[in-house]
matplotlib code that plots the C-alpha trace (Angstrom):
import matplotlib.pyplot as plt

x = [13.7, 16.6, 15.8, 17.4, 17.0, 18.9, 19.9, 18.5, 19.9, 22.2, 24.9, 26.7, 24.9, 25.8, 24.2, 22.7, 21.3, 19.7, 18.1, 16.7, 15.3, 13.6, 12.0, 13.7, 15.2, 16.5, 20.2, 21.0, 19.5, 21.5, 24.7, 24.0, 23.2, 26.5, 28.4, 27.0, 27.9, 24.3, 24.5, 26.1, 26.5, 26.9, 27.5, 30.3, 29.7, 29.9, 32.3, 32.6, 29.7, 30.6, 30.4, 28.6, 26.2, 26.9, 24.2, 23.0, 24.4, 22.2, 22.1, 21.0, 20.0, 20.5, 17.6, 18.9, 18.7, 15.2, 14.2, 15.7, 13.8, 10.6, 10.6, 8.1, 4.4, 1.9, -1.8, -4.4, -7.7, -11.1, -11.8, -15.4, -17.0, -16.6, -12.9, -10.0, -6.8, -4.3, -4.0, -7.5, -8.9, -10.3, -13.8, -12.6, -12.0, -8.7, -8.7, -6.0, -8.6, -10.0, -6.7, -8.0, -8.0, -11.8, -11.4, -8.5, -9.0, -6.5, -3.3, -1.0, -0.4, -2.3, 0.2, 0.4, -1.5, 1.7, 3.0, 3.2, 1.2, 1.0, -1.3, 0.4, -1.6, -4.8, -8.4, -10.9, -13.4, -16.3, -14.5, -14.1, -12.1, -8.5, -6.1, -2.6, -1.2, 2.5, 5.7, 7.6, 9.5, 10.2, 6.5, 5.7, 8.3, 7.1, 3.5, 3.7, 7.4, 8.3, 9.4, 6.3, 4.4, 1.7, -1.8, -4.9, -8.3, -11.6, -15.3, -17.3, -21.1, -22.0, -25.0, -25.3, -25.3, -22.3, -21.3, -18.5, -17.0, -17.0, -15.3, -12.7, -12.0, -11.8, -9.3, -7.0, -7.5, -8.2, -6.0, -5.9, -4.2, -2.6, -1.1, -2.1, -3.3, -1.7, -3.7, -6.3, -8.2, -11.9, -14.6, -18.3, -19.4, -23.1, -25.2, -24.2, -21.0, -17.5, -14.1, -11.1, -7.5, -5.1, -1.3, -1.3, -3.2, -3.9, -6.1, -9.7, -8.8, -11.7, -14.3, -12.8, -12.4, -16.0, -17.1, -15.3, -17.5, -20.7, -20.8, -21.4, -19.7, -22.3, -20.0, -16.3, -14.5, -10.8, -10.5, -6.8, -3.3, -1.0, -1.1, -2.9, -6.7, -9.4, -11.2, -13.6, -12.1, -15.2, -15.7, -14.1, -11.8, -8.0, -5.4, -1.6, 0.2, 1.7, 5.4, 4.3, 2.2, 5.0, 7.4, 4.8, 4.4, 8.1, 8.6]
y = [-19.1, -17.7, -15.3, -15.5, -13.4, -13.3, -9.8, -9.3, -5.8, -4.9, -3.1, -3.9, -2.3, -1.8, -4.4, -1.9, 0.2, -2.8, -4.2, -0.7, -0.3, -3.7, -3.1, -5.9, -3.5, 0.0, 0.8, 1.3, -2.1, -3.7, -2.2, -3.6, -7.1, -7.0, -5.9, -8.9, -11.4, -12.2, -11.5, -13.8, -13.7, -16.9, -18.7, -16.3, -14.2, -10.5, -8.5, -5.2, -2.7, -1.3, -4.7, -4.6, -7.3, -8.4, -9.3, -12.9, -13.3, -14.6, -12.8, -14.7, -13.3, -15.8, -17.0, -14.7, -11.8, -12.4, -12.9, -9.6, -7.8, -9.5, -8.1, -5.4, -6.1, -6.1, -6.3, -7.2, -5.4, -5.3, -1.6, -0.6, 2.6, 5.5, 4.9, 6.8, 5.0, 7.7, 10.3, 11.6, 15.0, 15.3, 14.1, 11.1, 7.5, 6.0, 2.4, 1.4, 1.7, -1.6, -3.4, -5.1, -8.6, -8.9, -8.0, -10.4, -13.4, -16.2, -16.5, -13.7, -11.2, -7.9, -5.0, -2.6, 0.6, 2.6, 0.4, 2.6, 1.0, 3.5, 2.6, 1.3, 3.2, 5.1, 3.9, 6.7, 7.1, 6.4, 3.3, -0.2, -3.3, -4.4, -2.2, -2.9, -1.3, -2.0, -1.1, -3.2, -0.8, -3.5, -4.3, -0.6, 0.0, -3.1, -1.9, 1.9, 2.6, 4.4, 1.2, -0.8, -2.5, -4.1, -3.6, -3.0, -4.4, -2.7, -3.6, -0.5, 0.0, 3.1, 5.1, 6.5, 5.3, 3.1, 3.3, 1.8, 5.2, 5.9, 2.6, 3.4, 6.8, 5.1, 2.6, 5.3, 8.9, 10.8, 13.2, 14.1, 17.1, 17.8, 14.4, 11.5, 8.5, 5.2, 2.6, 0.8, -2.4, -1.5, -4.1, -4.3, -7.1, -6.2, -3.3, -1.1, -2.8, -2.3, -3.8, -1.5, -2.7, 0.1, 0.4, 3.8, 5.3, 9.0, 10.8, 9.5, 8.3, 6.0, 8.5, 11.3, 9.2, 8.2, 11.8, 12.9, 10.6, 11.4, 8.3, 8.3, 5.9, 4.4, 1.8, 1.0, -2.0, -2.9, -6.7, -7.2, -5.7, -7.6, -11.2, -10.5, -10.9, -9.8, -13.1, -13.9, -11.6, -10.1, -6.4, -4.7, -7.6, -8.0, -10.7, -10.9, -11.1, -14.5, -15.1, -16.6, -13.5, -11.2, -13.0, -12.8, -9.1, -8.4, -10.6]
z = [-0.9, -3.0, -5.9, -9.3, -12.4, -15.7, -17.0, -20.5, -21.2, -24.0, -22.0, -18.7, -15.7, -12.0, -9.9, -7.4, -10.3, -12.0, -8.8, -8.1, -11.6, -11.6, -8.2, -6.3, -3.8, -3.4, -4.4, -0.8, 0.1, -2.8, -1.5, 2.0, 0.6, -1.4, 1.7, 3.6, 0.9, 0.0, -3.8, -6.3, -10.1, -12.0, -8.7, -7.6, -4.5, -5.3, -3.1, -5.1, -4.7, -8.1, -9.9, -13.2, -14.5, -18.1, -20.6, -20.1, -16.6, -13.8, -10.5, -7.3, -3.9, -1.1, 1.1, 3.8, 1.4, 0.4, 4.0, 4.9, 2.1, 3.1, 6.7, 5.8, 6.3, 3.4, 4.0, 1.3, 2.0, 0.5, 1.0, 1.4, 0.3, 2.7, 3.6, 2.1, 1.3, 2.3, 5.1, 5.7, 6.4, 10.0, 9.0, 6.9, 7.8, 6.8, 5.5, 8.0, 10.7, 9.4, 10.3, 13.5, 14.8, 14.2, 10.5, 9.8, 7.6, 7.8, 9.8, 10.8, 13.6, 13.4, 13.2, 16.2, 15.9, 15.6, 12.7, 9.6, 6.7, 3.9, 0.9, -2.2, -4.8, -4.2, -4.1, -3.8, -1.0, -3.4, -4.9, -3.3, -3.8, -3.7, -1.7, -0.5, 2.7, 3.1, 5.0, 2.4, 0.1, -2.4, -2.9, -3.1, -5.8, -7.7, -7.7, -8.1, -8.9, -12.1, -13.7, -12.7, -15.5, -13.4, -14.7, -12.6, -13.3, -12.5, -12.9, -13.5, -13.5, -15.5, -16.6, -20.1, -23.7, -24.4, -28.1, -30.0, -30.5, -26.8, -26.2, -28.8, -27.1, -23.6, -25.0, -26.5, -27.4, -24.2, -22.4, -18.7, -17.2, -20.6, -21.0, -23.3, -21.4, -22.0, -24.0, -21.8, -22.3, -22.0, -22.8, -22.3, -19.9, -19.8, -21.0, -18.2, -17.0, -18.3, -17.5, -17.4, -17.4, -16.8, -16.6, -14.9, -12.0, -12.5, -10.0, -10.3, -13.8, -14.7, -13.4, -15.4, -18.5, -18.4, -17.7, -20.9, -23.0, -21.2, -19.0, -15.3, -12.9, -10.5, -8.9, -9.3, -7.8, -8.2, -8.5, -9.5, -9.2, -11.5, -10.4, -7.2, -7.2, -4.7, -5.1, -2.3, 0.4, 2.1, 2.0, 5.0, 5.7, 5.3, 5.2, 5.0, 1.7, 1.3, 0.4, -2.9, -3.8, -2.8, -5.1, -8.0, -7.5, -7.3, -10.4]

ax = plt.figure().add_subplot(projection="3d")
ax.plot(x, y, z, "-o")
ax.set_aspect("equal")
plt.show()
């Protein structure tokens, strides 16, 4: 499926720079696609790697281009407690160990043991829920790149007295590591259950935020990354990211 997007900036921008900034692909990948004649602007195939995109112009990547970019593997996992998302210490279990035939849900081929599947964003050992493992650089950039605007949703069970003032501070007003946190959507679901929607992923952010207002996190589950939801994927199981889901993440 071809990919099209209209440039809404105010000034002309190099195509490879814009594709890199928007998370569609890296600049190097963009240059390779242009060299192969797989990029067009307003229906005209681009042949110059230095070509600039003018405001209001529509860029299209051919079906072959999108297929090339989608060659990486992305796994959607429901990570249980007790597994770490990244490279573990000797006594820790990495989540990638769960990527087996027996744990797969739905169609797809289980990646080989030597296939590199780094985590796209962290999910702590004592947290559970939606985790992406991917060798697809475009997906990685769309989810955790510096230009990413995807929000993440968490359901958090806490202990302590939840007051309106504490909720106000959790939404905006706290600092971590000397930096102001971005505004967060924090709402009360039940007496001891909160919903957090964040647009950043600082180290153990929710637990540290709660600790600063004298609340203790008892359970934390991530249920959404941008348009992608955990839904009914069983704990400890994984499935392949679909082409439609990839397109939604990349935007």
